Backbone as CSV, one residue per row, in Angstrom:
resi,resn,N_x,N_y,N_z,CA_x,CA_y,CA_z,C_x,C_y,C_z
1,MET,3.362,-16.273,-8.155,2.572,-15.101,-7.860,2.859,-14.048,-8.937
2,ASN,1.811,-13.508,-9.548,2.033,-12.488,-10.569,2.271,-11.122,-9.917
3,SER,2.659,-10.153,-10.709,3.037,-8.840,-10.189,1.885,-8.118,-9.502
4,ILE,0.696,-8.231,-10.061,-0.453,-7.548,-9.467,-0.799,-8.163,-8.113
5,THR,-0.742,-9.465,-8.019,-0.977,-10.137,-6.740,0.092,-9.733,-5.731
6,ARG,1.338,-9.639,-6.190,2.430,-9.235,-5.299,2.195,-7.829,-4.754
7,VAL,1.730,-6.926,-5.596,1.453,-5.559,-5.149,0.379,-5.577,-4.057
8,GLY,-0.702,-6.309,-4.278,-1.778,-6.381,-3.297,-1.332,-7.000,-1.979
9,THR,-0.566,-8.073,-2.074,-0.071,-8.752,-0.867,0.888,-7.851,-0.101
10,ARG,1.810,-7.217,-0.821,2.780,-6.339,-0.167,2.100,-5.135,0.464
11,LEU,1.123,-4.599,-0.233,0.391,-3.453,0.284,-0.298,-3.799,1.600
12,ARG,-0.952,-4.943,1.636,-1.627,-5.393,2.860,-0.629,-5.598,3.990
13,GLU,0.518,-6.243,3.690,1.550,-6.483,4.710,2.033,-5.171,5.321
14,LEU,2.360,-4.215,4.465,2.895,-2.949,4.957,1.832,-2.126,5.672
15,ARG,0.622,-2.159,5.162,-0.465,-1.425,5.806,-0.693,-1.943,7.221
16,LYS,-0.735,-3.265,7.360,-0.950,-3.860,8.680,0.247,-3.629,9.604
17,ARG,1.452,-3.697,9.059,2.655,-3.445,9.860,2.595,-2.072,10.519
18,HIS,2.057,-1.110,9.783,1.986,0.254,10.286,0.651,0.568,10.961
19,GLY,-0.196,-0.428,11.081,-1.464,-0.266,11.788,-2.432,0.677,11.103
20,LEU,-2.415,0.681,9.781,-3.287,1.570,9.021,-4.549,0.849,8.558
21,THR,-5.637,1.589,8.481,-6.833,1.079,7.827,-6.654,1.309,6.328
22,GLN,-7.507,0.711,5.530,-7.442,0.965,4.086,-7.727,2.432,3.794
23,GLN,-8.627,3.029,4.547,-8.947,4.448,4.361,-7.724,5.317,4.664
24,GLU,-7.032,5.030,5.759,-5.847,5.806,6.117,-4.756,5.671,5.057
25,LEU,-4.548,4.458,4.561,-3.558,4.259,3.508,-3.966,4.987,2.241
26,ALA,-5.244,4.926,1.909,-5.733,5.619,0.718,-5.453,7.119,0.811
27,GLU,-5.690,7.692,1.964,-5.417,9.117,2.150,-3.928,9.409,2.051
28,LEU,-3.113,8.546,2.605,-1.663,8.726,2.573,-1.129,8.673,1.145
29,ALA,-1.654,7.769,0.331,-1.181,7.598,-1.047,-2.008,8.395,-2.062
30,ASP,-2.998,9.133,-1.569,-3.865,9.964,-2.407,-4.676,9.135,-3.414
31,PHE,-5.290,8.072,-2.896,-6.233,7.257,-3.654,-7.526,7.216,-2.854
32,ASN,-8.561,6.600,-3.416,-9.755,6.397,-2.605,-9.712,4.989,-2.012
33,GLN,-10.468,4.806,-0.948,-10.441,3.538,-0.220,-10.847,2.368,-1.109
34,ASN,-11.819,2.561,-1.962,-12.281,1.483,-2.833,-11.150,0.982,-3.732
35,PHE,-10.329,1.899,-4.233,-9.211,1.534,-5.094,-8.199,0.677,-4.330
36,VAL,-7.861,1.088,-3.102,-6.929,0.320,-2.259,-7.518,-1.057,-1.967
37,GLN,-8.795,-1.103,-1.670,-9.469,-2.373,-1.380,-9.403,-3.307,-2.588
38,GLN,-9.629,-2.773,-3.780,-9.578,-3.588,-4.992,-8.172,-4.139,-5.237
39,ILE,-7.160,-3.339,-4.987,-5.776,-3.806,-5.169,-5.477,-4.939,-4.189
40,GLU,-5.788,-4.723,-2.920,-5.508,-5.748,-1.907,-6.274,-7.032,-2.164
41,ALA,-7.482,-6.922,-2.674,-8.320,-8.102,-2.928,-7.973,-8.795,-4.245
42,GLY,-7.063,-8.201,-5.017,-6.671,-8.811,-6.286,-7.697,-8.650,-7.389
43,ARG,-8.554,-7.640,-7.275,-9.599,-7.445,-8.279,-9.189,-6.499,-9.400
44,LYS,-8.010,-5.925,-9.315,-7.521,-5.065,-10.398,-6.815,-5.957,-11.416
45,LYS,-7.091,-5.737,-12.679,-6.448,-6.528,-13.727,-5.157,-5.880,-14.186
46,GLU,-5.066,-4.566,-14.032,-3.871,-3.823,-14.418,-3.560,-2.786,-13.348
47,ILE,-2.288,-2.538,-13.145,-1.858,-1.475,-12.248,-0.730,-0.734,-12.949
48,TRP,-0.857,0.546,-13.041,0.165,1.361,-13.695,1.389,1.492,-12.806
49,VAL,2.525,1.673,-13.419,3.772,1.872,-12.672,3.654,3.099,-11.778
50,SER,3.006,4.149,-12.258,2.841,5.357,-11.438,2.032,5.067,-10.172
51,THR,1.106,4.129,-10.247,0.335,3.720,-9.070,1.247,3.026,-8.068
52,VAL,2.077,2.111,-8.544,3.010,1.404,-7.663,3.994,2.399,-7.052
53,GLU,4.420,3.387,-7.827,5.329,4.416,-7.295,4.682,5.167,-6.134
54,ARG,3.421,5.528,-6.278,2.718,6.244,-5.199,2.525,5.370,-3.967
55,LEU,2.203,4.099,-4.189,2.037,3.180,-3.054,3.362,2.972,-2.333
56,ALA,4.420,2.770,-3.082,5.749,2.589,-2.482,6.174,3.842,-1.730
57,ALA,5.941,5.001,-2.325,6.328,6.269,-1.698,5.609,6.496,-0.371
58,ALA,4.400,5.966,-0.230,3.665,6.102,1.029,4.420,5.457,2.184
59,PHE,5.276,4.479,1.865,6.082,3.783,2.872,7.563,4.135,2.752
60,CYS,7.854,5.224,2.035,9.235,5.702,1.832,10.103,4.631,1.170
61,LEU,9.535,3.946,0.194,10.253,2.905,-0.534,10.334,3.251,-2.010
62,GLU,11.349,2.721,-2.672,11.442,2.770,-4.122,10.649,1.570,-4.656
63,VAL,10.251,1.633,-5.910,9.453,0.564,-6.502,10.159,-0.782,-6.389
64,HIS,11.464,-0.832,-6.660,12.170,-2.123,-6.595,12.173,-2.689,-5.178
65,GLU,12.180,-1.829,-4.163,12.116,-2.307,-2.775,10.710,-2.830,-2.464
66,PHE,9.708,-2.103,-2.935,8.320,-2.490,-2.714,8.004,-3.840,-3.344
67,LEU,8.576,-4.091,-4.531,8.291,-5.325,-5.269,9.289,-6.452,-5.002
68,ALA,10.270,-6.227,-4.162,11.284,-7.249,-3.869,10.616,-8.516,-3.323
69,PRO,11.258,-9.665,-3.521,10.670,-10.923,-3.027,10.406,-10.921,-1.522
70,ASP,11.288,-10.310,-0.752,11.103,-10.248,0.697,10.590,-8.871,1.098
71,THR,9.703,-8.848,2.069,9.188,-7.577,2.561,10.327,-6.779,3.169
72,PRO,10.476,-5.517,2.787,11.543,-4.695,3.362,11.438,-4.652,4.889
73,ALA,12.579,-4.800,5.549,12.592,-4.856,7.012,12.273,-3.506,7.639
74,LYS,12.795,-2.453,7.057,12.595,-1.126,7.641,11.802,-0.260,6.684
75,THR,10.642,0.145,7.149,9.811,1.057,6.384,9.294,2.123,7.336
76,LYS,8.919,3.238,6.781,8.296,4.290,7.585,7.248,4.954,6.715
77,LEU,6.357,5.664,7.356,5.312,6.350,6.612,5.851,7.668,6.086
78,ALA,5.404,8.039,4.908,5.863,9.267,4.274,5.450,10.507,5.067
79,ARG,4.343,10.408,5.759,3.896,11.510,6.612,2.987,10.954,7.692
80,LYS,2.760,11.759,8.694,1.905,11.339,9.794,0.472,11.175,9.305
81,VAL,-0.167,10.134,9.799,-1.553,9.839,9.411,-2.439,10.098,10.602
82,VAL,-3.517,10.826,10.352,-4.503,11.049,11.408,-5.334,9.786,11.506
83,SER,-5.317,9.165,12.676,-6.019,7.890,12.868,-7.520,8.051,12.700
84,SER,-8.106,7.054,12.077,-9.547,7.007,11.912,-10.168,6.523,13.204
85,ARG,-11.053,7.298,13.757,-11.695,6.910,15.016,-12.812,5.894,14.778
86,VAL,-13.252,5.795,13.550,-14.333,4.862,13.222,-13.877,3.425,13.403
87,HIS,-12.636,3.128,13.040,-12.153,1.753,13.057,-11.315,1.402,14.279
88,ARG,-11.159,2.303,15.195,-10.322,2.041,16.371,-11.155,1.732,17.575
């Protein structure tokens, strides 16, 4: 698995663990939903380190924890997310 695929897979795992929609995660990490969707779907060819830092920070993780081979056991959200009523 390459690094970009790992980022997308890890992002999806953590997002689902915390019961977030892609829109909610995008708001938490200050991206747009389309960007998060492209990362999770593996359609991005490049991802900047600063992007991975923001994604990791959304789950209170350091980049090395976010990219570790095993999904971190304990994660939390960087801040409270207002649930989307559209998807619930």
